[in-house]
KOLKOLGU-361312 format. One record per residue (C-alpha): residue number from 1; residue in one letter; chain; y, z, x. Coordinates in Angstrom, 1 decimal, always signed. Each point is the difference from the previous one (the first is absolute). Example, Ala and Ser with C-alpha at 12.3 -4.5 7.8 and 13.67 -1.06 7.14 Angstrom:
<nodes>
1, a, A, -4.5, +7.8, +12.3;
2, s, A, +3.4, -0.7, +1.4;
</nodes>
This chain:
<nodes>
1, m, A, +0.0, +0.0, +0.0;
2, d, A, +3.4, -1.0, +1.5;
3, s, A, +2.9, +2.5, +0.5;
4, m, A, +2.0, -1.2, -3.0;
5, i, A, -2.9, +0.5, -2.4;
6, t, A, -0.6, +3.5, +1.5;
7, a, A, +3.7, +0.9, -0.3;
8, a, A, +0.1, -1.2, -3.6;
9, a, A, -3.1, +2.0, -0.9;
10, q, A, +1.5, +3.1, +1.6;
11, a, A, +3.2, -0.5, -2.0;
12, l, A, -1.9, -0.3, -3.3;
13, a, A, -2.0, +3.2, +0.9;
14, a, A, +3.3, +1.8, +0.4;
15, g, A, +1.3, -1.2, -3.3;
16, n, A, +2.4, -2.6, +1.4;
17, p, A, -0.7, -3.3, -1.7;
18, l, A, +3.3, -1.7, +1.1;
19, g, A, -0.9, +0.8, +3.6;
20, a, A, -3.4, -1.7, -0.5;
21, l, A, +1.6, -3.1, -1.7;
22, d, A, +2.4, -0.4, +2.9;
23, r, A, -3.1, -0.6, +2.2;
24, v, A, -2.2, -2.2, -2.2;
25, a, A, +2.2, -1.5, -2.7;
26, l, A, -0.1, -3.5, +1.5;
27, r, A, -3.7, -0.1, +0.9;
28, d, A, -2.8, -1.4, -2.2;
29, d, A, -3.1, +1.0, +2.0;
30, a, A, -2.5, +2.3, -1.9;
31, p, A, +1.0, +3.4, +1.6;
32, a, A, +3.7, -0.7, -0.6;
33, l, A, -0.6, -1.1, -3.6;
34, a, A, -1.9, +3.3, -0.7;
35, l, A, +2.7, +2.1, +1.6;
36, r, A, +2.7, -1.9, -2.0;
37, g, A, -1.9, +0.6, -3.2;
38, i, A, -0.2, +3.8, +0.7;
39, a, A, +3.7, +0.0, +0.9;
40, m, A, +0.9, -1.7, -3.2;
41, a, A, -2.1, +2.5, -1.9;
42, q, A, +1.9, +2.9, +1.6;
43, l, A, +3.2, -1.7, -1.0;
44, g, A, -1.2, -0.3, -3.6;
45, d, A, -0.5, -3.8, -0.3;
46, l, A, -3.6, +0.4, -1.1;
47, v, A, -0.4, -3.6, -1.3;
48, r, A, +0.9, -1.5, +3.4;
49, a, A, -2.0, +2.7, +1.8;
50, r, A, -3.1, -0.9, -1.9;
51, a, A, +0.4, -3.7, +0.8;
52, l, A, +0.5, +0.6, +3.7;
53, v, A, -3.0, +2.3, +0.2;
54, k, A, -2.2, -2.6, -1.7;
55, r, A, +1.3, -2.7, +2.4;
56, a, A, -0.9, +2.3, +2.9;
57, q, A, -3.5, +0.6, -1.3;
58, r, A, -0.6, -3.7, -0.3;
59, a, A, +1.5, -0.6, +3.5;
60, f, A, -2.3, +2.4, +1.8;
61, a, A, -3.2, -1.6, +1.2;
62, p, A, -3.3, +1.0, -1.8;
63, k, A, -1.1, +1.9, +3.1;
64, e, A, +3.1, +2.2, +0.0;
65, v, A, -1.6, +2.3, -2.5;
66, l, A, +2.1, +3.0, +1.0;
67, a, A, +3.3, -1.8, -0.5;
68, r, A, -1.2, -1.4, -3.4;
69, a, A, -1.1, +3.5, -1.1;
70, r, A, +3.5, +1.4, +0.8;
71, c, A, +1.5, -2.8, -2.1;
72, v, A, -2.2, +1.1, -2.9;
73, v, A, +1.2, +3.6, +0.3;
74, a, A, +3.6, -1.2, +0.2;
75, e, A, -0.5, -2.1, -3.1;
76, a, A, -1.5, +2.9, -1.9;
77, e, A, +3.0, +2.2, +1.0;
78, i, A, +2.4, -2.6, -1.4;
79, a, A, -2.0, -0.2, -3.2;
80, l, A, +0.1, +3.8, -0.4;
81, a, A, +3.8, +0.0, +0.6;
82, s, A, +0.2, -2.8, -2.6;
83, r, A, -2.1, +2.1, -2.4;
84, e, A, -2.7, -2.7, -0.2;
85, l, A, -2.8, +2.4, -0.4;
86, g, A, -2.7, -2.6, -0.8;
87, w, A, -0.3, -1.2, +3.6;
88, p, A, -3.5, -0.5, +1.5;
89, v, A, -1.1, +3.5, +1.1;
90, k, A, -3.2, -1.4, +1.6;
91, a, A, +2.0, -2.3, +2.3;
92, l, A, +2.1, +3.0, +1.2;
93, e, A, -3.2, +2.1, +0.6;
94, t, A, -1.5, -2.9, +2.0;
95, a, A, +3.1, -0.1, +2.1;
96, r, A, -0.1, +3.7, +0.5;
97, v, A, -3.6, -0.1, +1.2;
98, t, A, +0.9, -2.8, +2.4;
99, l, A, +2.9, +1.9, +1.4;
100, e, A, -2.1, +3.1, +0.4;
101, h, A, -2.8, -2.0, +1.7;
102, h, A, +2.5, -1.4, +2.5;
103, g, A, +1.5, +3.4, +0.9;
104, d, A, +3.4, -0.5, -1.9;
105, r, A, -0.3, +3.5, -1.6;
106, v, A, +3.7, +0.2, -0.9;
107, n, A, +0.1, -3.2, -2.1;
108, a, A, -3.4, +1.0, -1.4;
109, a, A, +1.4, +3.3, -1.2;
110, h, A, +3.1, -1.9, -1.4;
111, a, A, -2.4, -2.2, -2.0;
112, r, A, -1.7, +3.1, -1.4;
113, y, A, +3.3, +1.6, -1.0;
114, l, A, +0.9, -3.2, -1.9;
115, q, A, -3.3, +0.3, -1.9;
116, i, A, +0.8, +3.7, -0.8;
117, r, A, +3.6, -0.7, -1.1;
118, r, A, -1.3, -2.6, -2.4;
119, l, A, -2.5, +2.4, -1.5;
120, l, A, +2.8, +2.6, -0.3;
121, l, A, +2.2, -2.5, -1.9;
122, i, A, -2.7, -0.8, -2.5;
123, g, A, -0.9, +3.7, -0.5;
124, q, A, -3.4, +0.1, +1.7;
125, l, A, +0.6, +3.3, +1.7;
126, d, A, -3.6, +1.0, +0.7;
127, e, A, -0.7, -3.3, +1.8;
128, a, A, +3.3, +0.3, +2.0;
129, q, A, -0.7, +3.5, +1.1;
130, q, A, -3.5, -0.9, +1.0;
131, l, A, +1.3, -2.8, +2.3;
132, l, A, +2.8, +2.2, +1.3;
133, a, A, -2.5, +2.7, +1.0;
134, g, A, -1.6, -2.4, +2.4;
135, l, A, +3.2, -0.5, +2.0;
136, d, A, +1.2, +2.2, +2.9;
137, p, A, +3.7, -0.5, +0.4;
138, g, A, +0.2, +2.0, +3.2;
139, p, A, -0.5, -3.0, +2.5;
140, l, A, +2.2, -2.3, -2.1;
141, p, A, +3.6, -1.0, +0.7;
142, p, A, +2.7, +2.1, -1.7;
143, a, A, +0.7, -2.7, -2.6;
144, l, A, -3.6, +0.0, -1.2;
145, r, A, -0.1, +3.8, +0.0;
146, a, A, +3.0, -0.1, -2.3;
147, t, A, -1.8, -2.4, -2.2;
148, h, A, -3.1, +2.2, -0.1;
149, e, A, +2.1, +3.0, -1.1;
150, l, A, +1.9, -2.0, -2.6;
151, v, A, -3.4, -1.0, -1.5;
152, l, A, -1.1, +3.6, +0.1;
153, a, A, +3.2, +1.0, -1.8;
154, g, A, -0.5, -2.8, -2.6;
155, i, A, -3.4, +1.3, -0.9;
156, a, A, +1.1, +3.6, -0.1;
157, i, A, +2.9, -0.9, -2.3;
158, r, A, -2.2, -1.8, -2.4;
159, r, A, -2.4, +2.9, +0.0;
160, l, A, +2.9, +2.4, -0.6;
161, q, A, -0.4, +1.8, +3.3;
162, s, A, +3.6, +0.6, +0.9;
163, h, A, -0.5, +2.3, +3.0;
164, a, A, -2.4, -2.5, +1.7;
165, a, A, +2.4, -2.9, -0.8;
166, r, A, +3.0, +1.8, +1.6;
167, e, A, -2.1, +0.9, +3.1;
168, a, A, -1.1, -3.7, +0.4;
169, l, A, +3.6, -1.2, -0.5;
170, n, A, +1.2, +2.4, +2.7;
171, r, A, -2.6, -1.4, +2.4;
172, a, A, +1.0, -3.6, -1.0;
173, g, A, +3.6, +0.7, +0.7;
174, q, A, -0.8, +1.3, +3.5;
175, a, A, -2.2, -3.0, +0.7;
176, a, A, +2.6, -2.5, -1.3;
177, g, A, +2.6, +1.7, +2.2;
178, q, A, -2.2, -0.5, +3.0;
179, a, A, -0.5, -3.6, -0.9;
180, g, A, +3.7, -0.5, -0.3;
181, i, A, -0.3, -2.6, -2.8;
182, a, A, +2.8, +0.3, -2.5;
183, a, A, -1.8, -1.6, -2.9;
184, l, A, -2.9, +2.4, +0.5;
185, m, A, +2.3, +3.0, +0.1;
186, a, A, +1.7, -1.3, -3.2;
187, e, A, -3.4, -0.3, -1.7;
188, v, A, -0.8, +3.6, +0.8;
189, q, A, +3.4, +1.2, -1.3;
190, h, A, -0.6, -1.9, -3.2;
191, a, A, -3.3, +1.6, -0.5;
192, v, A, +1.6, +3.5, +0.6;
193, y, A, +2.6, -0.9, -2.6;
194, l, A, -2.6, -0.9, -2.6;
195, l, A, -1.8, +3.2, +0.7;
196, d, A, +3.2, +1.9, -0.8;
197, a, A, +0.8, -1.9, -3.1;
198, p, A, -1.1, +1.0, -3.6;
199, a, A, -3.6, -0.9, -0.5;
200, a, A, -0.3, +0.9, -3.7;
201, r, A, +1.7, +1.9, -2.9;
202, l, A, -1.2, +3.2, -1.5;
203, i, A, +0.3, +0.4, -3.8;
204, a, A, -0.6, +3.5, -1.2;
205, q, A, +1.3, +1.7, -3.2;
206, g, A, +2.7, -2.6, -0.6;
207, e, A, +1.4, +0.1, +3.6;
208, v, A, -0.3, -2.8, +2.5;
209, r, A, +0.4, +0.3, +3.8;
210, p, A, -0.9, -2.2, +3.0;
211, l, A, -2.8, +1.0, +2.3;
212, l, A, -0.5, -0.8, +3.7;
213, l, A, -3.5, -0.7, +1.2;
214, d, A, -0.3, +3.6, +1.3;
215, d, A, +0.7, +1.2, -3.6;
216, v, A, -2.6, -2.4, -1.5;
217, e, A, -2.6, +1.3, +2.5;
218, a, A, +0.9, +3.6, -0.9;
219, l, A, -0.2, -0.8, -3.7;
220, f, A, -3.5, -1.3, +0.3;
221, c, A, -1.0, +3.2, +1.8;
222, s, A, +1.5, +2.2, -2.7;
223, t, A, -1.6, +1.4, -3.2;
224, s, A, +2.0, -2.5, -2.2;
225, l, A, -1.6, -2.6, -2.2;
226, v, A, +1.6, -3.2, +1.2;
227, v, A, +0.1, -3.2, -2.1;
228, d, A, +0.4, -2.5, +2.8;
229, a, A, +1.8, -3.1, -1.3;
230, c, A, +0.0, -1.5, +3.4;
231, r, A, -3.8, -0.4, +0.2;
232, y, A, -0.9, +0.7, -3.7;
233, v, A, -2.0, +3.1, +0.8;
234, v, A, +0.0, +3.5, -1.5;
235, r, A, -0.7, +2.6, +2.7;
236, g, A, +0.1, +3.7, +0.5;
237, c, A, -1.9, +2.9, +1.7;
238, g, A, -1.9, -2.4, +2.3;
239, m, A, -1.2, -2.2, -2.9;
240, s, A, +1.2, -3.4, -1.1;
241, v, A, -0.6, -2.5, -2.9;
242, s, A, +1.0, -3.6, +0.4;
243, l, A, +1.4, -1.7, -3.1;
244, a, A, +1.0, -3.2, +1.8;
245, t, A, -2.3, -2.1, -2.2;
246, r, A, +0.9, +1.8, -3.2;
247, p, A, +3.7, -0.6, -0.5;
248, i, A, +0.3, +1.5, -3.5;
249, l, A, -1.6, +3.2, +1.1;
250, f, A, +2.3, +0.3, +2.9;
251, v, A, +3.1, -0.7, -2.1;
252, l, A, -1.1, +2.8, -2.4;
253, a, A, -0.6, +2.4, +2.9;
254, r, A, +3.4, -0.8, +1.5;
255, v, A, +1.9, +0.5, -3.3;
256, l, A, -1.8, +3.3, -0.6;
257, a, A, +0.6, +1.2, +3.6;
258, e, A, +3.8, -0.8, -0.2;
259, a, A, +0.3, +2.0, -3.2;
260, w, A, -2.1, +3.0, +1.3;
261, p, A, -0.2, +2.8, -1.1;
262, a, A, +1.4, -1.4, -3.3;
263, d, A, -2.0, -2.4, -2.2;
264, v, A, +0.8, -3.7, -0.8;
265, e, A, +0.3, -1.5, -3.5;
266, r, A, -2.7, -2.4, -1.0;
267, e, A, +2.5, -2.7, -0.7;
268, v, A, +1.4, +0.3, +3.5;
269, l, A, -3.5, -0.3, +1.5;
270, i, A, -0.8, -3.0, -2.1;
271, a, A, +3.2, -1.7, +1.0;
272, r, A, -0.5, +0.6, +3.7;
273, a, A, -3.8, -0.6, +0.2;
274, f, A, -0.3, -2.9, -2.5;
275, r, A, +3.6, -1.4, +0.3;
276, l, A, +0.5, +0.1, -3.7;
277, k, A, +3.2, +1.0, -1.8;
278, l, A, -1.6, +0.8, -3.3;
279, s, A, -3.3, +1.8, -0.6;
280, d, A, -2.4, +0.4, -2.9;
281, e, A, -3.3, +1.8, -0.5;
282, s, A, -2.0, -2.6, +1.9;
283, h, A, +2.2, +0.7, +3.1;
284, r, A, -0.4, +3.7, -0.4;
285, a, A, -3.8, -0.5, -0.1;
286, r, A, +0.2, -2.1, +3.1;
287, l, A, +2.1, +2.7, +1.7;
288, r, A, -2.6, +2.7, -0.9;
289, v, A, -2.7, -2.2, +1.6;
290, e, A, +2.0, -0.4, +3.2;
291, i, A, +0.9, +3.7, +0.2;
292, g, A, -3.7, +0.7, -0.3;
293, r, A, -0.7, -2.3, +2.9;
294, l, A, +2.8, +1.6, +2.0;
295, r, A, -1.5, +3.5, -0.6;
296, k, A, -3.3, -1.2, +1.3;
297, a, A, +1.5, -1.7, +3.0;
298, l, A, +2.1, +3.0, +1.1;
299, k, A, -2.8, +2.6, -0.2;
300, p, A, +0.1, +2.6, +1.7;
301, l, A, +3.5, -0.6, +1.3;
302, a, A, +1.8, +0.1, -3.3;
303, g, A, -0.3, -0.1, -3.7;
304, v, A, +2.0, -1.4, -2.9;
305, i, A, +0.5, +2.1, -3.1;
306, a, A, +1.2, -1.1, -3.4;
307, t, A, +3.2, +1.6, -1.4;
308, a, A, +1.7, -0.2, -3.4;
309, r, A, +2.1, -3.1, +1.1;
310, g, A, -2.0, -1.5, +2.8;
311, y, A, -1.9, +0.9, +3.2;
312, a, A, +0.6, +2.2, +3.1;
313, l, A, -1.5, +0.0, +3.5;
314, q, A, -1.6, +3.2, +1.3;
315, s, A, -1.7, +0.8, +3.3;
316, p, A, -2.3, +3.0, +0.4;
317, v, A, -0.1, -0.3, +3.8;
318, c, A, +3.6, -1.1, +0.9;
319, t, A, +3.1, +2.1, -0.2;
320, q, A, +2.4, -2.8, -0.6;
321, v, A, +0.0, -3.6, -1.3;
322, v, A, +2.3, -2.6, +1.7;
323, t, A, +0.4, -3.8, +0.3;
324, l, A, +0.3, -1.8, +3.2;
325, a, A, +1.9, -3.3, -0.5;
326, q, A, +1.0, -2.9, +2.3;
327, p, A, +3.4, +0.3, +1.6;
328, v, A, +1.1, -3.2, -1.8;
329, e, A, -1.7, -0.7, -3.3;
330, e, A, +0.3, -3.4, -1.5;
331, k, A, -2.4, -2.7, -1.1;
332, f, A, -0.6, -1.6, +3.3;
333, a, A, +0.2, +3.0, +2.3;
334, a, A, -3.1, -1.0, +1.9;
335, v, A, +1.5, -3.3, +1.1;
336, f, A, +3.2, +1.8, +1.0;
337, a, A, -2.1, +2.5, +2.1;
338, c, A, -1.2, -2.9, +2.1;
339, l, A, +3.2, -2.2, +0.1;
340, a, A, +2.3, +2.9, +0.8;
341, d, A, -1.3, +0.1, +3.6;
342, g, A, +2.5, -2.8, +0.7;
343, e, A, -2.7, -2.5, +1.0;
344, s, A, -0.6, -3.3, -1.8;
345, w, A, -3.3, -0.2, -2.0;
346, s, A, -2.0, -2.8, -1.5;
347, s, A, -1.4, +0.5, -3.5;
348, s, A, -3.6, -0.1, +1.3;
349, a, A, +0.7, +2.8, +2.5;
350, l, A, +1.6, +2.1, -2.7;
351, a, A, -3.1, -0.6, -2.2;
352, l, A, -2.3, +1.1, +2.9;
353, a, A, +2.1, +3.1, +0.8;
354, l, A, +0.2, +1.1, -3.7;
355, g, A, -3.6, -0.9, -0.9;
356, t, A, +1.0, -2.2, -2.9;
357, s, A, +0.0, -3.7, -0.8;
358, q, A, +2.5, -2.4, +1.5;
359, r, A, +1.0, -1.2, -3.4;
360, t, A, +1.0, +3.5, -1.1;
361, v, A, +2.1, +0.4, +3.1;
362, q, A, +1.6, -3.4, -0.5;
363, r, A, +1.0, +1.0, -3.6;
364, a, A, +1.5, +3.2, +1.4;
365, l, A, +1.9, -1.9, +2.7;
366, d, A, +1.3, -2.5, -2.5;
367, k, A, +1.4, +2.8, -2.2;
368, l, A, +1.6, +1.8, +3.0;
369, t, A, +1.6, -3.3, +1.1;
370, e, A, +1.5, -0.5, -3.4;
371, q, A, +1.4, +3.5, +0.2;
372, g, A, +1.5, -0.7, +3.4;
373, k, A, -2.0, +2.7, +1.6;
374, v, A, -2.0, -2.1, +2.5;
375, q, A, +0.7, -3.2, +1.9;
376, w, A, -2.3, -2.8, +1.1;
377, f, A, +0.2, -2.7, +2.6;
378, g, A, -2.3, -2.9, +1.0;
379, r, A, -2.0, -2.4, -2.1;
380, g, A, -3.6, -0.1, -1.3;
381, r, A, -2.4, +2.1, +2.0;
382, a, A, +2.8, +0.8, +2.5;
383, r, A, +2.0, +1.9, -2.6;
384, r, A, +0.8, +3.6, +0.8;
385, w, A, +1.6, +2.8, -1.9;
386, m, A, +2.1, +2.9, +1.3;
387, t, A, +2.5, +2.6, -1.2;
388, p, A, +2.4, +2.3, +1.9;
389, p, A, -1.5, +3.5, +0.4;
390, v, A, +0.7, +2.4, -2.8;
391, p, A, +2.1, +2.9, +1.3;
392, g, A, -1.9, +3.2, +0.2;
393, f, A, -3.3, -1.5, -1.2;
394, a, A, -3.0, +0.9, +2.2;
395, t, A, -1.7, -3.3, -0.8;
396, t, A, -3.3, +0.5, +1.7;
397, l, A, -0.7, +3.6, -0.8;
398, l, A, -1.5, -0.1, -3.5;
399, l, A, -0.9, -3.5, -0.9;
400, p, A, -1.0, -0.1, -3.6;
401, a, A, -3.3, -1.4, -1.3;
402, p, A, -0.4, -3.7, -0.7;
403, l, A, +2.3, -1.7, -2.5;
404, p, A, -1.1, +0.1, -3.6;
405, g, A, -1.0, -3.3, -1.4;
406, g, A, -1.7, -1.3, +3.1;
</nodes>
């Protein structure tokens, strides 16, 4: 490798893409094309970056397997930054194995972190943690050690482990400082900001107040019965009941929890659960059936008693009943939770991350575009959506369950 290529690679490793371009901008050989692609990716021009990396991969001879594997890793990183989550995972794993076999352990670890970050974005936490456990960040450069800690923090945040997340972010900040890469330090600071932003709202006896992640974690360890509207679960005293697939029962549980310890009129329950303004005896009969199903579902956590005018929630094992709601509640909050990270997403990536159909996501995006809440650019399959971050909204902390109607 000539001195200009070496100098450009060192500049990229130090987070200086302009310095790298000064050395290889006018060259069209394979190594220069690859470095130019990575530099353009660092500058945010992902479309040109992808094209350059593809050209570089084609320009390398078939026997240059190590260089071609590095191009695959670079292309996967660009796809991740572009929120194209459907990229071929097998190709990246093959490249990782090739890098490992040829002794390039740094780029092999980088490929593994890309796999883990993708799993984290689509909510496969167990798989991400399993892969992360097989990596030892000690021998790695500071930039990759920071990445390791950021992934650890991301998993801890989604598992509502605030103390572990803060410790990981502290270590990430130290590693990013050692690396001296401004963009990496900014990423760590942004993660710290999210951790200190409201993660949810607590509704109890008519009062509403914001909760940090630490507060949510403490709430789940308390003796309160929590109707969790972020994940559609009723939990308390170490037990939990998922109502994610039973929306009517969850609506009834939430309405009763928000009114606790008072009861709720039958007409109100019918209007909220069945979305009907008027009620007759058939609706009351249907309500009795659903209340019976709710009683059965919540045993032994809670019970539902009949009163003169309606129903009330009681818990023989919990001292208090509260509702945990999303920090921002509106029809398409799940889409906002992804888009508010400031990145541009494709509809297919959003569908993969939210566990719903692409058509459902597309309908949500169309509505949000009509309301002026999201913007799109590009045409056809290259179209991407984005929105400015919502102030004070911890977007990745409590992602809701899949969109209804998927």
